[in-house]
MDAnalysis code that builds the backbone (N, CA, C; Angstrom):
import MDAnalysis as mda
import numpy as np

u = mda.Universe.empty(330, n_residues=110, atom_resindex=np.repeat(np.arange(110), 3), trajectory=True)
u.add_TopologyAttr("name", ["N", "CA", "C"] * 110)
u.add_TopologyAttr("resid", np.arange(1, 111))
u.add_TopologyAttr("resname", ["MET", "THR", "ARG", "SER", "GLY", "ALA", "ALA", "GLU", "ILE", "LEU", "SER", "ASP", "ALA", "LYS", "TYR", "ASN", "CYS", "GLY", "VAL", "ARG", "GLY", "GLU", "LEU", "ARG", "ARG", "ARG", "ILE", "MET", "GLY", "LEU", "SER", "LEU", "ARG", "SER", "LYS", "LEU", "ARG", "LEU", "ALA", "TRP", "ARG", "LEU", "PHE", "ARG", "ASP", "PRO", "GLN", "THR", "PRO", "GLY", "ILE", "VAL", "LYS", "LEU", "ILE", "MET", "PRO", "ALA", "VAL", "LEU", "LEU", "TYR", "LEU", "ALA", "MET", "PRO", "PHE", "ASP", "ILE", "ILE", "PRO", "ASP", "PHE", "ILE", "PRO", "VAL", "LEU", "GLY", "GLN", "LEU", "ASP", "ASP", "LEU", "LEU", "VAL", "LEU", "ALA", "ALA", "GLY", "LEU", "GLY", "LEU", "VAL", "LEU", "LEU", "LEU", "THR", "PRO", "SER", "SER", "VAL", "ILE", "GLU", "GLN", "HIS", "LEU", "VAL", "PRO", "LEU", "GLU"])
u.atoms.positions = np.array([
    [-71.170, 30.176, 47.239],
    [-72.522, 30.237, 47.730],
    [-73.383, 30.886, 46.659],
    [-74.515, 30.282, 46.412],
    [-75.413, 30.830, 45.405],
    [-76.149, 32.034, 45.965],
    [-76.704, 32.780, 45.038],
    [-77.417, 33.983, 45.453],
    [-78.629, 33.641, 46.316],
    [-79.337, 32.570, 45.957],
    [-80.507, 32.194, 46.751],
    [-80.079, 31.698, 48.134],
    [-78.911, 31.044, 48.228],
    [-78.408, 30.596, 49.532],
    [-78.087, 31.771, 50.429],
    [-77.462, 32.809, 49.857],
    [-77.141, 34.004, 50.632],
    [-78.420, 34.710, 51.077],
    [-79.409, 34.770, 50.194],
    [-80.677, 35.411, 50.549],
    [-81.369, 34.644, 51.665],
    [-81.258, 33.317, 51.624],
    [-81.875, 32.496, 52.667],
    [-81.205, 32.744, 54.021],
    [-79.882, 32.860, 54.022],
    [-79.152, 33.133, 55.263],
    [-79.544, 34.496, 55.817],
    [-79.633, 35.502, 54.935],
    [-80.039, 36.833, 55.381],
    [-81.462, 36.824, 55.917],
    [-82.330, 36.070, 55.277],
    [-83.713, 35.967, 55.738],
    [-83.769, 35.322, 57.116],
    [-82.983, 34.259, 57.323],
    [-82.928, 33.600, 58.626],
    [-82.382, 34.542, 59.688],
    [-81.358, 35.328, 59.336],
    [-80.772, 36.271, 60.286],
    [-81.800, 37.327, 60.684],
    [-82.583, 37.822, 59.716],
    [-83.617, 38.808, 60.033],
    [-84.688, 38.194, 60.913],
    [-85.053, 36.929, 60.648],
    [-86.044, 36.241, 61.470],
    [-85.529, 36.084, 62.891],
    [-84.286, 35.622, 63.029],
    [-83.714, 35.428, 64.362],
    [-83.602, 36.743, 65.115],
    [-83.268, 37.808, 64.404],
    [-83.183, 39.127, 65.027],
    [-84.558, 39.547, 65.535],
    [-85.600, 39.280, 64.755],
    [-86.955, 39.597, 65.184],
    [-87.373, 38.782, 66.388],
    [-86.998, 37.507, 66.404],
    [-87.319, 36.644, 67.542],
    [-86.605, 37.153, 68.781],
    [-85.340, 37.495, 68.649],
    [-84.572, 38.009, 69.793],
    [-85.163, 39.314, 70.297],
    [-85.586, 40.182, 69.377],
    [-86.192, 41.439, 69.782],
    [-87.477, 41.219, 70.564],
    [-88.257, 40.244, 70.130],
    [-89.503, 39.923, 70.822],
    [-89.201, 39.358, 72.209],
    [-88.178, 38.509, 72.316],
    [-87.783, 37.971, 73.617],
    [-87.303, 39.084, 74.541],
    [-86.532, 40.029, 74.000],
    [-86.053, 41.156, 74.816],
    [-87.216, 41.972, 75.368],
    [-88.210, 42.228, 74.516],
    [-89.371, 42.995, 74.964],
    [-90.116, 42.253, 76.076],
    [-90.252, 40.950, 75.916],
    [-90.945, 40.164, 76.942],
    [-90.152, 40.134, 78.246],
    [-88.837, 40.030, 78.146],
    [-87.999, 40.020, 79.347],
    [-88.059, 41.378, 80.038],
    [-88.030, 42.458, 79.265],
    [-88.089, 43.798, 79.855],
    [-89.416, 44.037, 80.568],
    [-90.461, 43.323, 80.170],
    [-91.762, 43.457, 80.808],
    [-91.861, 42.742, 82.146],
    [-90.874, 41.926, 82.474],
    [-90.882, 41.190, 83.736],
    [-90.470, 42.100, 84.893],
    [-90.900, 41.725, 86.080],
    [-90.439, 42.446, 87.274],
    [-88.979, 42.086, 87.527],
    [-88.316, 42.873, 88.358],
    [-86.909, 42.612, 88.674],
    [-86.742, 41.222, 89.279],
    [-87.640, 40.857, 90.155],
    [-87.577, 39.533, 90.789],
    [-87.681, 38.412, 89.751],
    [-88.582, 38.570, 88.784],
    [-88.741, 37.561, 87.729],
    [-87.515, 37.511, 86.824],
    [-86.900, 38.669, 86.574],
    [-85.677, 38.692, 85.764],
    [-84.555, 37.940, 86.471],
    [-84.452, 38.120, 87.780],
    [-83.427, 37.392, 88.539],
    [-83.711, 35.892, 88.541],
    [-84.972, 35.527, 88.644],
    [-85.333, 34.100, 88.558],
    [-84.990, 33.534, 87.182],
    [-85.244, 34.298, 86.132],
    [-84.902, 33.850, 84.784],
    [-83.401, 33.635, 84.661],
    [-82.625, 34.569, 85.167],
    [-81.160, 34.418, 85.105],
    [-80.716, 33.169, 85.871],
    [-81.290, 32.935, 87.036],
    [-80.931, 31.754, 87.832],
    [-81.320, 30.472, 87.103],
    [-82.507, 30.453, 86.506],
    [-82.945, 29.260, 85.767],
    [-82.035, 28.997, 84.563],
    [-81.673, 30.056, 83.851],
    [-80.770, 29.883, 82.708],
    [-79.410, 29.383, 83.172],
    [-78.937, 29.891, 84.301],
    [-77.639, 29.475, 84.826],
    [-77.643, 27.987, 85.190],
    [-78.751, 27.492, 85.715],
    [-78.823, 26.102, 86.151],
    [-79.205, 25.131, 85.042],
    [-79.687, 25.626, 83.904],
    [-80.143, 24.754, 82.827],
    [-78.955, 24.121, 82.104],
    [-78.966, 22.784, 81.929],
    [-77.856, 22.124, 81.226],
    [-77.782, 22.469, 79.734],
    [-78.872, 23.000, 79.163],
    [-78.862, 23.360, 77.739],
    [-78.214, 24.727, 77.496],
    [-78.011, 25.497, 78.545],
    [-77.363, 26.798, 78.406],
    [-75.874, 26.572, 78.146],
    [-75.314, 27.199, 77.116],
    [-73.889, 27.007, 76.805],
    [-72.988, 27.403, 77.974],
    [-71.860, 26.726, 78.082],
    [-70.922, 26.964, 79.172],
    [-70.392, 28.379, 79.218],
    [-70.163, 28.981, 78.053],
    [-69.635, 30.338, 78.015],
    [-70.619, 31.311, 78.658],
    [-71.908, 31.066, 78.484],
    [-72.929, 31.913, 79.100],
    [-72.878, 31.762, 80.612],
    [-72.637, 30.545, 81.061],
    [-72.553, 30.295, 82.498],
    [-71.301, 30.935, 83.100],
    [-70.323, 31.242, 82.285],
    [-69.144, 31.962, 82.754],
    [-69.351, 33.473, 82.729],
    [-70.122, 33.941, 81.769],
    [-70.361, 35.387, 81.628],
    [-71.138, 35.926, 82.821],
    [-72.170, 35.198, 83.245],
    [-73.031, 35.693, 84.331],
    [-72.245, 35.997, 85.615],
    [-71.486, 35.038, 86.161],
    [-70.747, 35.368, 87.386],
    [-69.617, 36.367, 87.142],
    [-69.049, 36.372, 85.932],
    [-67.979, 37.327, 85.640],
    [-68.505, 38.756, 85.724],
    [-69.700, 39.000, 85.206],
    [-70.297, 40.336, 85.277],
    [-70.574, 40.704, 86.734],
    [-71.134, 39.764, 87.494],
    [-71.413, 40.040, 88.911],
    [-70.127, 40.315, 89.689],
    [-69.079, 39.557, 89.404],
    [-67.805, 39.789, 90.082],
    [-67.230, 41.160, 89.740],
    [-67.327, 41.549, 88.472],
    [-66.829, 42.868, 88.067],
    [-67.571, 43.972, 88.805],
    [-68.901, 43.819, 88.914],
    [-69.691, 44.845, 89.592],
    [-69.385, 44.897, 91.088],
    [-69.040, 43.760, 91.677],
    [-68.768, 43.705, 93.115],
    [-67.330, 44.101, 93.457],
    [-66.434, 44.012, 92.491],
    [-65.028, 44.336, 92.759],
    [-64.845, 45.823, 93.059],
    [-63.939, 46.135, 93.955],
    [-63.680, 47.554, 94.225],
    [-62.844, 48.215, 93.116],
    [-62.240, 47.407, 92.242],
    [-61.420, 47.940, 91.157],
    [-62.255, 48.008, 89.888],
    [-62.229, 49.139, 89.209],
    [-62.968, 49.341, 87.974],
    [-62.034, 49.860, 86.897],
    [-62.486, 49.776, 85.668],
    [-61.736, 50.369, 84.557],
    [-61.659, 51.878, 84.766],
    [-62.816, 52.472, 85.100],
    [-62.889, 53.895, 85.434],
    [-63.329, 53.964, 86.899],
    [-62.530, 54.557, 87.777],
    [-62.873, 54.585, 89.206],
    [-64.229, 55.237, 89.467],
    [-64.945, 54.700, 90.450],
    [-66.299, 55.183, 90.750],
    [-66.330, 56.592, 91.323],
    [-65.213, 57.096, 91.835],
    [-65.247, 58.447, 92.399],
    [-65.285, 59.522, 91.322],
    [-65.073, 59.167, 90.059],
    [-65.224, 60.122, 88.954],
    [-66.720, 60.214, 88.644],
    [-67.317, 61.385, 88.806],
    [-68.767, 61.503, 88.626],
    [-69.220, 61.033, 87.245],
    [-70.298, 60.349, 87.202],
    [-70.997, 59.824, 86.025],
    [-70.188, 58.737, 85.324],
    [-68.970, 59.015, 84.914],
    [-68.180, 58.031, 84.174],
    [-67.876, 56.783, 85.004],
    [-67.706, 56.957, 86.301],
    [-67.413, 55.827, 87.170],
    [-68.548, 54.815, 87.220],
    [-69.775, 55.311, 87.210],
    [-70.928, 54.413, 87.208],
    [-71.275, 53.953, 85.798],
    [-70.920, 54.742, 84.811],
    [-71.238, 54.406, 83.430],
    [-70.520, 53.138, 82.983],
    [-69.270, 52.932, 83.411],
    [-68.569, 51.722, 82.987],
    [-69.231, 50.482, 83.590],
    [-69.748, 50.595, 84.824],
    [-70.471, 49.465, 85.412],
    [-71.729, 49.151, 84.609],
    [-72.435, 50.187, 84.212],
    [-73.652, 50.015, 83.433],
    [-73.348, 49.391, 82.069],
    [-72.262, 49.827, 81.433],
    [-71.893, 49.272, 80.131],
    [-71.496, 47.796, 80.237],
    [-70.771, 47.438, 81.286],
    [-70.396, 46.033, 81.482],
    [-71.642, 45.188, 81.712],
    [-72.573, 45.685, 82.509],
    [-73.813, 44.963, 82.767],
    [-74.616, 44.780, 81.483],
    [-74.755, 45.840, 80.702],
    [-75.508, 45.760, 79.441],
    [-74.839, 44.815, 78.445],
    [-73.519, 44.881, 78.340],
    [-72.803, 43.990, 77.419],
    [-72.930, 42.529, 77.861],
    [-72.827, 42.290, 79.155],
    [-72.961, 40.923, 79.664],
    [-74.343, 40.356, 79.411],
    [-75.379, 41.147, 79.682],
    [-76.740, 40.681, 79.436],
    [-76.998, 40.478, 77.944],
    [-76.458, 41.366, 77.126],
    [-76.604, 41.205, 75.674],
    [-75.962, 39.921, 75.181],
    [-74.776, 39.608, 75.700],
    [-74.102, 38.364, 75.313],
    [-74.876, 37.137, 75.781],
    [-75.431, 37.207, 76.964],
    [-76.230, 36.083, 77.462],
    [-77.410, 35.829, 76.535],
    [-78.111, 36.885, 76.147],
    [-79.251, 36.725, 75.239],
    [-78.823, 36.263, 73.857],
    [-77.699, 36.738, 73.393],
    [-77.218, 36.380, 72.063],
    [-76.746, 34.930, 71.988],
    [-76.073, 34.459, 73.024],
    [-75.453, 33.140, 72.986],
    [-76.347, 32.015, 73.499],
    [-77.406, 32.349, 74.194],
    [-78.330, 31.321, 74.686],
    [-79.373, 31.039, 73.614],
    [-79.607, 29.765, 73.304],
    [-80.632, 29.443, 72.295],
    [-82.005, 29.998, 72.686],
    [-82.730, 30.501, 71.694],
    [-84.046, 31.097, 71.935],
    [-84.997, 30.111, 72.601],
    [-84.907, 28.846, 72.216],
    [-85.814, 27.847, 72.776],
    [-85.601, 27.684, 74.279],
    [-84.362, 27.798, 74.724],
    [-84.059, 27.674, 76.155],
    [-84.611, 28.878, 76.913],
    [-84.427, 30.069, 76.357],
    [-84.956, 31.275, 77.002],
    [-86.475, 31.197, 77.060],
    [-87.088, 30.802, 75.957],
    [-88.545, 30.692, 75.882],
    [-89.076, 29.708, 76.917],
    [-88.396, 28.585, 77.069],
    [-88.802, 27.540, 78.008],
    [-88.864, 28.079, 79.433],
    [-87.941, 28.942, 79.800],
    [-87.912, 29.479, 81.164],
    [-88.718, 30.778, 81.308],
    [-88.973, 31.447, 80.200],
    [-89.683, 32.712, 80.241],
    [-91.180, 32.520, 80.428],
    [-91.747, 31.511, 79.808],
    [-93.201, 31.288, 79.850],
    [-93.737, 31.166, 81.279],
    [-93.124, 30.360, 82.162],
    [-93.692, 30.258, 83.520],
    [-93.577, 31.553, 84.344],
    [-92.692, 32.444, 83.963],
    [-92.484, 33.677, 84.729],
    [-93.420, 34.803, 84.315],
    [-94.073, 34.642, 83.164],
    [-94.955, 35.719, 82.668],
    [-96.307, 35.670, 83.341],
])
């Protein structure tokens, strides 16, 4: 790979990171109800990758299960593992879903 090719890839990665950051800020500005609608729309969209469609229910199932990595009766740590799983799942959904698909569903909710 040439030096200019590597620089171009790094430039694209920085651009994509900026786009993702802007999408995250816009999503965080939505109400809880709108965020749930966005998740439902992404889940039903045929352009959303299959792995993303598996991550969403897997996170919900983990949160609903009575069994946890760290039991909930341990103060703070029991709830912290649920929060970390939720954050990791949402991060993966945003990372693996094309920006254009998120944008398409985000605009009507704003």
